[in-house]
N, C-alpha and C positions, 0 to 999 in steps of 0.2 A: 636082094632087098635089104634095106638098112633096118636098124633096130627100131626106129620110130614107126616105120610102116608095119612091122611085125606087131608092135604093141597096139596100134590102131585096129589091125585086123582081128587080134585076139579079143579086144574089147567089143568090137562089133558082133563077133560070134557069141560073146557071153550075154549080151543084152538083146540079141535078135528076137528072142521069144518073149521079152518083157514088154509090158504096156503100162503107161502112166495112168494113175487114177484121175477121174475128172475133177475130184476135189483136192488135188495135190496143191494147187496154187493157193486155194482158200486156206488149207491147213497151214501152209508156210506163212501166210500173212498173219493168221491168228497167233501162231507161236511168236512171230516177230513182235506183234503188239504186246503180248504178255511179257516178253523179255524186256521191252522198252519200259513197260509200267513198273517192273521190279527194279530196274536201274534207277528210275526217277524216285521211287520210294526210298531206296537205299541212300540216294543223294540227299533227300530231305532229312533223314535221320542223322546223317553225318553233319549237315548244316546246323541242326538243332543242338547237337553235342558241342560243336565248336562255339556256338553262341553261349551255351551254359558255362563252358570253361572260361570264356572271356568275361563273364559277369562275376566270377569268383573273387578276383582281386578287388572289384568295386564293392562287393558285399563285405569283405573283410575290412575294408577301410572305414565302414560305418559301424563296425562292432566296437563295444566299449573296450578301451585300452586298459589292460591290467596294470596294477601298481608296479612301479619299478621299470616300466617300458619307456619308450621315447616320448609317449604322450605326457607322462608325468614329469619328464625332464625338460619340457618346453618352458620358455620364459613365462613369467607370470603375466606379462602384459599381452600375451597372445590369447586368442579365443578358440577353444576347441569346437569341433563340429557338433559335439553332443552337449556342450555346456554354453548356453547363451548368456551374455552379460546381463546383469540385473538392470531392470528399467527403473529410472528415478520415479518416485511417487508423484502423483499428479499435484499441481499447485493447490494449496489449501488443505491437503490431507496430511495428517501427522505421520512422520516416518516411523517404521517399526522399531521398537525399543531394542537396544543392544543387549546381547546376552550377558554382558558384564554387570548390568544393573538389575538383572532378575534375581529373585531370592533363590538361594540354594546353588548359585553358580560361582560363588566366591571360593577360589581354590586355596586361599591362604590358610595355613594351619591354625587350628584353634588353640588358644593358650591352655596349657595344662593347669589343672586345678592345683592350687598351692595348699600345702599342709598348714594347718593352724599352728599357732605358737605352742600349743599344748601337745602337739603330736598328732599323727593321722589316726582316724578312727580304727580301732582294732577289735576284732570279734573272735577271740579264741574259743575253741570248743564248738559244740552244736549251736548254741544260741549266742554265746559271747556276752561280755559285759557291755552295758549300754553306755553310750557316750564316747568321747575321745579319751585316749590314754596317752600319757607322756611317752615319748619315744624310748625311754629307758625301762619301760615296763612292758613285757611281752606276753604275760598271761594273768588272767583273773578268772574265777569261777563264773559260770553262767548266772544270769538273773540279777547281777549287781549293777547299780546305777551310781554315777558320781554324785557325791553330796555337794559339790561345788568346785570352784577353781582351787588348785593346790595353794596352800598357804606357806608363805616364806617368813621365817622368824630368825632371831639371833643377830649376830654382828658380822663384820667383815672377817673376824678371826675364826668364827664358827657359825656357819649358816645352815639352818635346817629347813628343808622343804617337805611338807606333810600333805599327802593326798589320801582321800577317804572314799569308800564306796559302801552302799547298803542295798539290801534287797531281801528276797524271800529266803535265800540261802545263808543269811547272816550278814556280817560286815567285815571289811578289810581296811586296814590303815597301814600305809607305807611311809616311813620317814627316811629321807636321804640327808645325811649329815656330811658337810664338807668343812674342813678346817684343820689347823695344826694341833698337835698335842694328842692325837688319837693313837693309842698304843695297842689297843685290842678291843674285842667286842664288849669287854667289861666296862669300857668308857661310854657305851651307848645305852645300856639297859640295866634295870634293877628289878629282876623278876622276883616274884614272891616265892620264898623257899629256896631250896638249893637248885641252881640251874644245871641242866644237863649239857654235855658237850657233844658237838657234831661238826659237820663241815658243810659248806655251801660252795659248790663249784671249786672244791679243793681248798677253800679257806676256812680256818678254824671259826666256829660259831658257838654261841650260847643259846640254849632254848629253855623256856620255862613258862609256867602258867601265870596268868594275870587275873585280876579281879573280874568277876562276871563271866566265868567260864571261858575266858579268852586265853589265847596262847600266842607267844611271840618268839621270834628268833632274831638274833643280831649277829653281824659279822662285818669285817673290814673287806670291802670289795677290792680295794687297792690302797696304798699309803695315802692318808689324808681324806679318804672317802669311806664312810660307814653307812650301813643300811639296817633298819629295824622293821620287820614285818609283823603285824599283829592281826589275828583273825579270830572270829567267834562264830558260833552256830555251825551250820554244815560246812562253811568255808574253812573251819578249823582243821578238818580232815585233809585239806589240800595245802596246808601251810608250807610244807617243803617244796611243793611244785610251784607255788607262788614265788617263794624265795629264789628258786633256781631261774625263774623268768625275769628277775630284776638284773638289768645290764647297764649300770651307771657308767 
């Protein structure tokens, strides 16, 4: 007997006592339908995933393009998908005004304020002197106001510019002398009594009293330029500080 016959005989002996259930065919068909339903469901999910992946590039094409990308590098005469061209206004309606003509849109720099011929306003100290000061005067006590424009007198050989201020703290007068023949502070002042000697910014100076409880100081700021400062009232106590602030 060959091998195939032996196998058939052994299988027949093994299942000789077995019997098939009457519902075997029904169970097999039911399992087959369930398997086919699972296969169809899995195929539907896979198809939906593929469709979603296919829509991703289309969605990204409608997104706003960031600055510096190819969208911003397009020629100006092309129209973006997200930016529609402006429609012309209907006949008879006024066009919208340009931003160049609106107030506050002018980008041109404003001209800077110019200093007056007498110098920029200066406010030394907490309150500062009122009014504009000449550019060569950097300090005055608080509460003083100019008595008027500086007066110029003398001749071309010797010109004197005199400026005055008055207020609750007293008064101050500063005389600037320019000309030849100035050899020292004694050529600028004639104080009452014997004058004292001091220095202003390292230059020899004469200081002395004047009538009316005033006090003055005179010195040559440089060759050919002399200064005399006179102060009265509370401003007299700051005479040296005023003199140090004169920079002709």
